[in-house]
All heavy atoms as an XYZ file, in Angstrom:
700
protein
N       0.848     -1.195     -0.008
C       0.041     -0.022      0.036
C       0.861      1.243     -0.002
O       0.562      2.204     -0.660
C      -0.948     -0.032      1.205
C      -1.907      1.127      1.210
S      -3.097      1.068     -0.159
C      -4.500      0.656      0.728
N       1.950      1.216      0.749
C       2.840      2.394      0.911
C       3.441      2.781     -0.486
O       3.536      3.906     -0.835
C       3.929      2.100      1.854
C       4.814      3.274      2.162
C       5.868      2.890      3.199
C       6.854      4.096      3.391
N       7.872      3.761      4.374
N       3.764      1.731     -1.304
C       4.390      1.999     -2.624
C       3.359      2.658     -3.514
O       3.678      3.602     -4.256
C       4.872      0.639     -3.212
C       6.115      0.243     -2.439
C       5.221      0.875     -4.639
C       6.621     -1.131     -2.778
N       2.139      2.206     -3.429
C       1.005      2.840     -4.327
C       0.905      4.314     -3.937
O       0.765      5.137     -4.829
C      -0.274      2.107     -4.107
C      -1.364      2.555     -5.020
S      -2.851      1.557     -5.000
C      -3.560      1.986     -3.425
N       0.908      4.616     -2.684
C       0.758      6.007     -2.279
C       1.947      6.852     -2.718
O       1.828      8.008     -3.182
C       0.519      6.153     -0.806
C      -0.856      5.544     -0.471
C       0.600      7.528     -0.269
C      -1.177      5.388      0.981
N       3.177      6.249     -2.630
C       4.373      6.996     -3.139
C       4.215      7.253     -4.646
O       4.566      8.330     -5.093
C       5.615      6.152     -2.844
C       5.964      6.050     -1.385
C       7.127      5.063     -1.176
O       7.428      4.210     -1.981
N       7.766      5.251      0.007
N       3.754      6.254     -5.376
C       3.535      6.485     -6.806
C       2.543      7.615     -7.105
O       2.725      8.391     -7.987
C       3.161      5.180     -7.528
C       4.268      4.204     -7.650
N       4.145      2.861     -7.776
C       5.638      4.420     -7.643
C       5.243      2.277     -7.837
N       6.170      3.150     -7.782
N       1.498      7.551     -6.360
C       0.450      8.649     -6.549
C       0.995      9.998     -6.212
O       0.771     10.945     -6.974
C      -0.761      8.368     -5.692
C      -1.529      7.097     -6.208
C      -1.737      9.512     -5.701
C      -2.532      6.522     -5.291
N       1.793     10.075     -5.221
C       2.399     11.390     -4.861
C       3.414     11.844     -5.929
O       3.509     13.031     -6.246
C       3.113     11.283     -3.512
C       2.155     11.227     -2.359
C       2.810     11.233     -1.010
C       1.701     11.164      0.033
N       2.031     11.810      1.283
N       4.173     10.872     -6.479
C       5.026     11.227     -7.595
C       4.278     11.692     -8.818
O       4.681     12.710     -9.457
C       5.921     10.012     -7.970
C       7.070      9.642     -7.021
C       7.644      8.304     -7.349
C       8.161     10.765     -7.144
N       3.188     11.040     -9.134
C       2.360     11.490    -10.244
C       1.780     12.868     -9.999
O       1.757     13.720    -10.871
C       1.270     10.446    -10.522
C       1.829      9.168    -11.170
C       0.186     11.071    -11.469
C       0.864      8.022    -11.299
N       1.365     13.114     -8.776
C       0.854     14.498     -8.406
C       1.959     15.500     -8.580
O       1.705     16.605     -9.105
C       0.330     14.491     -7.010
C      -1.025     13.737     -6.818
C      -1.454     13.660     -5.390
O      -0.578     13.759     -4.460
O      -2.669     13.574     -5.157
N       3.227     15.191     -8.202
C       4.321     16.089     -8.340
C       4.626     16.328     -9.813
O       4.843     17.472    -10.255
C       5.505     15.600     -7.593
C       6.537     16.604     -7.332
N       7.588     16.364     -6.529
C       6.771     17.862     -7.809
C       8.355     17.445     -6.503
N       7.854     18.362     -7.258
N       4.636     15.274    -10.601
C       4.898     15.414    -12.036
C       3.838     16.281    -12.617
O       4.117     17.190    -13.411
C       4.932     14.017    -12.748
C       6.159     13.285    -12.228
C       4.929     14.204    -14.258
C       6.170     11.786    -12.650
N       2.576     16.021    -12.314
C       1.413     16.835    -12.819
C       1.637     18.320    -12.493
O       1.437     19.195    -13.335
C       0.159     16.325    -12.257
C      -1.028     17.197    -12.607
O      -1.343     17.357    -13.852
O      -1.632     17.777    -11.688
N       2.042     18.602    -11.300
C       2.262     19.981    -10.861
C       3.383     20.650    -11.669
O       3.224     21.728    -12.229
C       2.650     19.997     -9.379
C       3.064     21.317     -8.864
C       2.166     22.328     -8.566
C       4.412     21.650     -8.591
C       2.606     23.582     -8.088
C       4.844     22.877     -8.117
C       3.900     23.839     -7.883
O       4.304     25.076     -7.408
N       4.487     19.937    -11.900
C       5.593     20.466    -12.682
C       5.191     20.621    -14.169
O       5.619     21.613    -14.836
C       6.841     19.605    -12.535
C       7.415     19.641    -11.125
C       8.579     18.586    -11.043
C       7.935     21.024    -10.749
N       4.453     19.695    -14.679
C       3.976     19.797    -16.079
C       3.142     21.049    -16.281
O       3.313     21.792    -17.214
C       3.182     18.562    -16.542
C       2.532     18.777    -17.919
C       4.127     17.352    -16.608
N       2.272     21.330    -15.330
C       1.406     22.531    -15.427
C       2.217     23.826    -15.387
O       1.800     24.833    -15.968
C       0.408     22.547    -14.228
C      -0.633     21.529    -14.381
C      -1.526     21.469    -13.112
N      -2.327     20.352    -13.167
C      -3.388     20.125    -13.958
N      -3.673     21.070    -14.887
N      -4.059     19.025    -13.926
N       3.371     23.781    -14.757
C       4.246     24.936    -14.714
C       5.216     24.988    -15.860
O       5.991     25.946    -15.983
C       5.048     24.969    -13.385
C       4.352     25.105    -12.083
C       5.267     24.964    -10.896
C       3.618     26.426    -12.063
N       5.191     23.979    -16.754
C       6.130     23.834    -17.832
C       7.562     23.879    -17.234
O       8.461     24.536    -17.741
C       6.043     24.908    -18.888
C       4.783     24.656    -19.731
O       4.343     23.588    -19.912
N       4.172     25.762    -20.224
N       7.740     23.187    -16.141
C       8.999     23.231    -15.372
C       9.585     21.829    -15.051
O      10.263     21.708    -14.047
C       8.767     24.017    -14.028
N       9.338     20.884    -15.948
C       9.865     19.522    -15.657
C      11.383     19.462    -15.996
O      12.068     18.697    -15.401
C       9.133     18.419    -16.407
O       9.312     18.561    -17.828
C       7.649     18.400    -16.055
N      11.730     20.179    -17.005
C      13.065     20.055    -17.591
C      13.154     18.832    -18.412
O      12.136     18.156    -18.709
N      14.368     18.386    -18.744
C      14.594     17.157    -19.476
C      14.217     15.964    -18.601
O      14.090     16.046    -17.416
C      16.024     17.069    -19.927
O      16.839     16.900    -18.756
C      16.478     18.258    -20.745
N      14.020     14.786    -19.298
C      13.735     13.633    -18.532
C      14.821     13.366    -17.434
O      14.460     12.970    -16.330
C      13.694     12.510    -19.550
C      13.242     13.196    -20.835
C      13.924     14.533    -20.722
N      16.026     13.568    -17.785
C      17.094     13.320    -16.786
C      17.047     14.333    -15.629
O      17.190     13.891    -14.478
C      18.502     13.544    -17.518
C      18.819     12.514    -18.551
C      18.209     12.786    -19.964
O      17.598     13.837    -20.164
O      18.282     11.934    -20.714
N      16.693     15.569    -15.930
C      16.515     16.557    -14.827
C      15.342     16.245    -13.959
O      15.429     16.357    -12.735
C      16.380     17.957    -15.430
C      17.650     18.457    -16.079
C      17.360     19.793    -16.866
O      16.235     19.952    -17.408
N      18.374     20.635    -16.992
N      14.213     15.838    -14.543
C      13.071     15.560    -13.792
C      13.320     14.319    -12.964
O      12.917     14.261    -11.767
C      11.854     15.281    -14.748
C      10.528     14.955    -14.055
C      10.085     15.963    -13.035
C       9.439     14.786    -15.100
N      13.939     13.239    -13.497
C      14.183     12.075    -12.694
C      15.064     12.431    -11.491
O      14.834     11.927    -10.387
C      14.850     10.985    -13.587
N      16.051     13.247    -11.739
C      16.974     13.654    -10.664
C      16.214     14.574     -9.597
O      16.416     14.300     -8.412
N      15.392     15.395     -9.989
C      14.586     16.212     -9.091
C      13.645     15.318     -8.272
O      13.425     15.655     -7.017
C      13.695     17.215     -9.865
C      12.851     18.120     -9.080
C      12.094     19.156     -9.849
N      13.070     20.102    -10.370
C      12.890     20.782    -11.547
N      11.797     20.543    -12.263
N      13.713     21.634    -11.899
N      13.170     14.227     -8.825
C      12.232     13.346     -8.099
C      13.002     12.229     -7.366
O      12.373     11.430     -6.670
C      11.200     12.727     -9.058
C      10.292     13.692     -9.781
C       9.506     12.940    -10.841
C       9.397     14.427     -8.801
N      14.313     12.173     -7.525
C      15.139     11.137     -6.862
C      14.712      9.732     -7.339
O      14.622      8.781     -6.469
C      15.097     11.276     -5.360
C      15.494     12.662     -4.916
N      16.784     13.171     -4.970
C      14.749     13.634     -4.358
C      16.816     14.391     -4.544
N      15.577     14.714     -4.100
N      14.442      9.610     -8.599
C      14.082      8.273     -9.186
C      14.945      8.070    -10.447
O      15.518      9.025    -10.995
C      12.544      8.189     -9.491
C      12.127      9.232    -10.554
C      11.732      8.247     -8.237
C      10.670      9.084    -11.027
N      14.928      6.879    -10.901
C      15.661      6.592    -12.184
C      14.810      7.057    -13.338
O      13.609      7.278    -13.274
C      15.872      5.063    -12.326
O      14.665      4.390    -12.554
N      15.468      7.252    -14.475
C      14.851      7.672    -15.705
C      13.825      6.569    -16.095
O      12.708      6.870    -16.574
C      15.838      7.923    -16.824
C      15.314      8.910    -17.848
C      16.460      9.445    -18.721
C      16.869      8.470    -19.715
N      17.634      8.998    -20.853
N      14.153      5.339    -15.913
C      13.249      4.213    -16.209
C      11.951      4.331    -15.432
O      10.893      4.187    -15.993
C      13.954      2.849    -16.015
O      15.175      2.795    -16.760
C      13.050      1.699    -16.324
N      12.106      4.531    -14.164
C      10.915      4.686    -13.268
C      10.090      5.878    -13.711
O       8.840      5.862    -13.729
C      11.298      4.819    -11.797
C      10.126      4.813    -10.860
C      10.505      4.655     -9.466
C       9.258      4.600     -8.622
N       9.563      4.253     -7.238
N      10.752      6.944    -14.117
C       9.997      8.150    -14.608
C       9.158      7.758    -15.819
O       8.029      8.138    -15.854
C      11.002      9.261    -14.931
C      10.376     10.453    -15.690
C       9.376     11.223    -14.797
C      11.474     11.407    -16.227
N       9.752      7.105    -16.757
C       9.054      6.691    -17.971
C       7.905      5.767    -17.624
O       6.782      5.799    -18.258
C       9.968      6.143    -19.030
C      10.759      7.175    -19.746
C      12.117      7.198    -19.696
C      10.111      8.158    -20.510
C      12.835      8.161    -20.394
C      10.780      9.184    -21.226
C      12.141      9.124    -21.095
O      12.840     10.171    -21.809
N       8.064      4.850    -16.650
C       6.983      4.022    -16.226
C       5.787      4.824    -15.659
O       4.620      4.584    -15.914
C       7.437      2.984    -15.179
C       8.279      1.859    -15.775
C       8.532      0.825    -14.737
N       9.586     -0.049    -15.174
C      10.651     -0.376    -14.424
N      10.746     -0.014    -13.189
N      11.559     -1.160    -14.906
N       6.144      5.821    -14.821
C       5.091      6.717    -14.257
C       4.375      7.468    -15.274
O       3.150      7.613    -15.273
C       5.738      7.646    -13.241
C       6.127      7.000    -11.915
C       6.944      7.942    -11.078
C       4.929      6.502    -11.127
N       5.125      7.936    -16.270
C       4.482      8.700    -17.400
C       3.635      7.801    -18.206
O       2.468      8.178    -18.601
C       5.546      9.459    -18.224
C       6.136     10.602    -17.432
C       4.947      9.869    -19.593
C       7.309     11.270    -18.100
N       3.996      6.564    -18.336
C       3.117      5.582    -19.064
C       1.843      5.318    -18.259
O       0.740      5.200    -18.795
C       3.858      4.304    -19.312
C       3.219      3.378    -20.359
C       2.948      4.085    -21.664
O       3.723      4.818    -22.196
O       1.800      3.840    -22.213
N       1.964      5.219    -16.938
C       0.739      5.106    -16.085
C      -0.118      6.318    -16.313
O      -1.371      6.215    -16.420
C       1.144      4.929    -14.612
C      -0.063      5.100    -13.668
C       1.787      3.604    -14.361
N       0.424      7.507    -16.331
C      -0.339      8.693    -16.549
C      -1.072      8.655    -17.865
O      -2.240      8.993    -17.935
C       0.571      9.942    -16.497
C       1.093     10.238    -15.081
S       2.325     11.494    -15.046
C       1.313     12.973    -15.289
N      -0.389      8.188    -18.887
C      -1.055      8.025    -20.221
C      -2.205      7.043    -20.172
O      -3.213      7.208    -20.803
C      -0.031      7.634    -21.271
C       0.893      8.782    -21.616
C       1.878      8.428    -22.716
N       2.725      9.539    -23.031
C       4.086      9.483    -23.176
N       4.678      8.333    -23.067
N       4.759     10.506    -23.479
N      -1.962      5.993    -19.445
C      -3.028      4.930    -19.284
C      -4.232      5.562    -18.634
O      -5.361      5.163    -18.907
C      -2.493      3.756    -18.458
O      -1.391      3.155    -19.097
C      -3.538      2.709    -18.249
N      -4.018      6.531    -17.775
C      -5.088      7.228    -17.049
C      -5.674      8.417    -17.879
O      -6.309      9.251    -17.387
C      -4.628      7.733    -15.666
C      -4.284      6.621    -14.704
C      -3.608      7.190    -13.460
C      -5.528      5.812    -14.345
N      -5.247      8.443    -19.209
C      -5.712      9.404    -20.175
C      -5.058     10.757    -20.090
O      -5.597     11.759    -20.546
C      -7.274      9.569    -20.141
C      -7.905      8.297    -20.530
O      -7.538      7.656    -21.450
N      -9.028      7.984    -19.894
N      -3.859     10.886    -19.521
C      -3.142     12.134    -19.446
C      -2.525     12.352    -20.856
O      -1.772     11.506    -21.369
C      -2.056     12.133    -18.458
N      -2.864     13.451    -21.527
C      -2.275     13.731    -22.868
C      -0.847     14.324    -22.728
O      -0.634     15.481    -23.238
C      -3.299     14.702    -23.444
C      -3.796     15.423    -22.271
C      -3.786     14.439    -21.119
N       0.021     13.601    -22.120
C       1.371     14.157    -21.819
C       2.357     13.767    -22.947
O       2.331     12.629    -23.438
C       1.825     13.640    -20.418
C       3.104     14.358    -20.039
C       1.946     12.128    -20.413
C       3.535     14.057    -18.559
N       3.183     14.712    -23.287
C       4.234     14.456    -24.246
C       5.461     15.391    -23.892
O       5.324     16.286    -23.120
C       3.751     14.683    -25.657
C       3.202     15.974    -26.050
C       4.308     17.017    -26.422
C       2.306     15.779    -27.241
N       6.617     15.046    -24.467
C       7.771     15.867    -24.238
C       7.930     16.832    -25.355
O       7.941     16.426    -26.534
C       9.068     14.948    -24.114
C      10.242     15.755    -23.775
C      10.445     16.278    -22.512
C      11.253     16.017    -24.792
C      11.596     16.994    -22.241
C      12.362     16.772    -24.481
C      12.532     17.255    -23.210
O      13.619     18.013    -22.915
N       8.082     18.109    -25.042
C       8.261     19.155    -26.079
C       9.731     19.556    -26.085
O      10.290     20.076    -25.124
C       7.421     20.389    -25.644
C       7.448     21.454    -26.734
O       8.569     21.702    -27.286
O       6.441     22.072    -26.936
N      10.406     19.161    -27.183
C      11.835     19.388    -27.305
C      12.206     20.862    -27.284
O      13.242     21.260    -26.707
C      12.370     18.779    -28.597
S      12.308     16.973    -28.585
N      11.364     21.731    -27.820
C      11.645     23.172    -27.879
C      11.562     23.741    -26.448
O      12.405     24.644    -26.140
C      10.684     23.944    -28.832
O       9.350     23.792    -28.436
C      10.855     23.435    -30.278
N      10.641     23.354    -25.636
C      10.545     23.837    -24.297
C      11.383     23.108    -23.353
O      11.573     23.546    -22.205
C       9.034     23.792    -23.786
C       8.138     24.691    -24.579
C       6.717     24.642    -23.988
O       6.556     24.586    -22.741
N       5.707     24.587    -24.848
N      11.895     21.910    -23.771
C      12.644     21.000    -22.889
C      11.888     20.763    -21.593
O      12.362     20.842    -20.477
C      14.055     21.501    -22.645
C      14.891     21.493    -23.834
C      16.364     21.658    -23.484
O      16.772     22.211    -22.430
N      17.251     21.236    -24.402
N      10.597     20.358    -21.759
C       9.723     20.078    -20.642
C       8.580     19.134    -21.173
O       8.248     19.217    -22.322
C       9.108     21.352    -20.150
O       8.290     21.088    -19.037
N       8.131     18.351    -20.256
C       6.873     17.626    -20.584
C       5.718     18.618    -20.491
O       5.665     19.556    -19.694
C       6.665     16.497    -19.522
C       7.567     15.317    -19.732
C       8.704     15.227    -18.990
C       7.287     14.295    -20.669
C       9.605     14.162    -19.132
C       8.184     13.237    -20.820
C       9.335     13.142    -20.041
N       4.759     18.415    -21.410
C       3.627     19.285    -21.481
C       2.365     18.436    -21.710
O       2.417     17.271    -22.068
C       3.716     20.294    -22.657
C       4.907     21.231    -22.457
C       3.889     19.586    -23.986
N       1.202     19.052    -21.441
C      -0.051     18.425    -21.774
C      -0.511     18.983    -23.109
O      -0.405     20.196    -23.350
C      -1.097     18.727    -20.678
C      -0.924     18.000    -19.409
C      -0.936     18.680    -18.194
C      -0.640     16.609    -19.346
C      -0.773     18.018    -16.997
C      -0.424     15.956    -18.153
C      -0.504     16.689    -16.980
O      -0.340     16.037    -15.838
N      -1.012     18.084    -23.976
C      -1.521     18.584    -25.310
C      -2.812     19.374    -25.163
O      -3.141     20.117    -26.000
C      -1.809     17.391    -26.204
C      -0.524     16.655    -26.667
C      -0.812     15.507    -27.529
O      -1.211     14.405    -27.089
O      -0.742     15.713    -28.813
N      -3.511     19.118    -24.082
C      -4.760     19.830    -23.804
C      -4.950     19.976    -22.314
O      -4.219     19.301    -21.499
C      -5.997     19.100    -24.423
C      -6.185     17.737    -23.842
C      -7.255     16.954    -24.569
O      -6.967     16.277    -25.568
O      -8.466     17.063    -24.127
N      -5.778     20.887    -21.839
C      -5.973     21.140    -20.421
C      -6.679     19.975    -19.747
O      -7.730     19.538    -20.233
C      -6.800     22.427    -20.250
O      -6.999     22.639    -18.898
N      -6.074     19.410    -18.758
C      -6.657     18.286    -17.988
C      -6.439     18.561    -16.499
O      -5.649     19.420    -16.083
C      -6.004     16.952    -18.350
C      -6.299     16.544    -19.818
C      -4.496     16.991    -18.150
N      -7.145     17.801    -15.664
C      -6.995     17.866    -14.283
C      -6.706     16.509    -13.683
O      -7.170     15.539    -14.287
N      -5.922     16.440    -12.649
C      -5.661     15.146    -11.975
C      -5.994     15.259    -10.542
O      -5.568     16.224     -9.852
C      -4.155     14.715    -12.122
C      -3.863     13.458    -11.360
C      -4.225     12.239    -11.921
C      -3.169     13.529    -10.212
C      -3.960     11.063    -11.191
C      -2.879     12.330     -9.446
C      -3.279     11.117    -10.003
N      -6.760     14.317    -10.016
C      -7.113     14.355     -8.593
C      -7.281     12.920     -8.185
O      -8.073     12.149     -8.739
C      -8.446     15.105     -8.330
C      -8.720     15.209     -6.930
C      -9.916     16.174     -6.752
N      -9.970     16.510     -5.332
C     -10.768     17.472     -4.899
N     -11.572     18.113     -5.712
N     -10.811     17.751     -3.569
N      -6.555     12.540     -7.090
C      -6.780     11.177     -6.587
C      -6.970     11.335     -5.080
O      -6.222     11.975     -4.402
C      -5.503     10.343     -6.826
C      -5.716      8.926     -6.469
C      -6.231      8.020     -7.448
C      -5.468      8.474     -5.221
C      -6.414      6.697     -7.114
C      -5.652      7.105     -4.901
C      -6.173      6.232     -5.857
N      -7.999     10.693     -4.583
C      -8.301     10.768     -3.149
C      -9.812     11.023     -2.958
O     -10.566     11.194     -3.864
N     -10.106     11.175     -1.696
C     -11.527     11.381     -1.313
C     -11.745     12.828     -0.929
O     -10.749     13.428     -0.372
C     -11.875     10.479     -0.149
C     -11.899      8.994     -0.569
C     -10.807      8.203     -0.361
C     -13.026      8.494     -1.103
C     -10.826      6.877     -0.747
C     -13.012      7.118     -1.485
C     -11.946      6.361     -1.265
N     -12.831     13.363     -1.162
C     -13.205     14.702     -0.771
C     -14.655     14.740     -0.430
O     -15.389     13.886     -0.800
C     -12.885     15.713     -1.910
C     -13.520     15.418     -3.215
C     -14.732     16.026     -3.550
C     -12.983     14.514     -4.116
C     -15.399     15.684     -4.800
C     -13.638     14.223     -5.320
C     -14.806     14.817     -5.602
O     -15.439     14.545     -6.832
N     -15.034     15.718      0.371
C     -16.386     15.824      0.813
C     -17.318     16.454     -0.219
O     -16.989     17.455     -0.827
C     -16.467     16.639      2.115
C     -15.753     15.985      3.231
C     -15.869     16.889      4.493
N     -15.018     16.336      5.495
C     -15.519     15.637      6.551
N     -16.780     15.415      6.714
N     -14.660     15.109      7.437
N     -18.507     15.811     -0.303
C     -19.576     16.453     -1.167
C     -20.478     17.270     -0.223
O     -20.814     16.797      0.834
C     -20.452     15.376     -1.811
C     -19.809     14.724     -2.949
N     -19.752     15.284     -4.187
C     -19.211     13.475     -3.106
C     -19.175     14.466     -5.049
N     -18.866     13.371     -4.393
N     -20.721     18.446     -0.585
C     -21.600     19.307      0.235
C     -23.002     19.154     -0.356
O     -23.461     19.988     -1.146
C     -21.133     20.734      0.247
C     -19.769     20.933      0.771
C     -19.685     20.570      2.239
O     -20.635     20.774      2.996
O     -18.585     20.029      2.629
N     -23.688     18.068      0.000
C     -25.075     17.855     -0.495
C     -26.043     17.932      0.629
O     -25.825     17.479      1.734
C     -25.168     16.447     -1.166
C     -24.297     16.386     -2.446
C     -24.496     15.045     -3.149
O     -25.554     14.465     -3.001
O     -23.578     14.617     -3.820
N     -27.194     18.498      0.334
C     -28.238     18.682      1.328
C     -29.074     17.318      1.399
O     -29.271     16.736      0.367
C     -29.193     19.781      0.914
C     -30.313     19.945      1.889
C     -28.399     21.089      0.754
N     -29.384     16.950      2.589
C     -30.320     15.838      2.795
C     -29.591     14.450      2.740
O     -30.254     13.452      2.622
N     -28.327     14.444      3.005
C     -27.651     13.156      3.102
C     -27.603     12.693      4.527
O     -26.795     13.093      5.320
C     -26.226     13.206      2.526
C     -26.188     13.402      1.085
S     -24.565     13.165      0.378
C     -24.294     11.467      0.717
N     -28.557     11.927      4.894
C     -28.582     11.383      6.309
C     -29.065      9.917      6.210
O     -29.573      9.463      5.231
C     -29.460     12.202      7.213
O     -30.859     12.150      6.739
N     -28.812      9.196      7.317
C     -29.231      7.821      7.416
C     -30.665      7.561      7.552
O     -31.415      8.200      8.114
C     -28.460      7.118      8.529
S     -26.726      7.094      8.286
């Protein structure tokens, strides 16, 4: 379970950096995340499997999203009226 949560946190961090256009090259990003380049590419493949339109832009030297998307994993409260037992 702990490994799954670590992976989710890494994906959230990658997502944050992609939104800022601040990932840098794959080597730089892997170094920033303290993971191997191979693990980085595995995480990016997981993101793609979850429908993230992520790609590497050589001119910006950063991973980017082809279109605007959002990523959220976890539970949050619904503020709905009338939810009682």
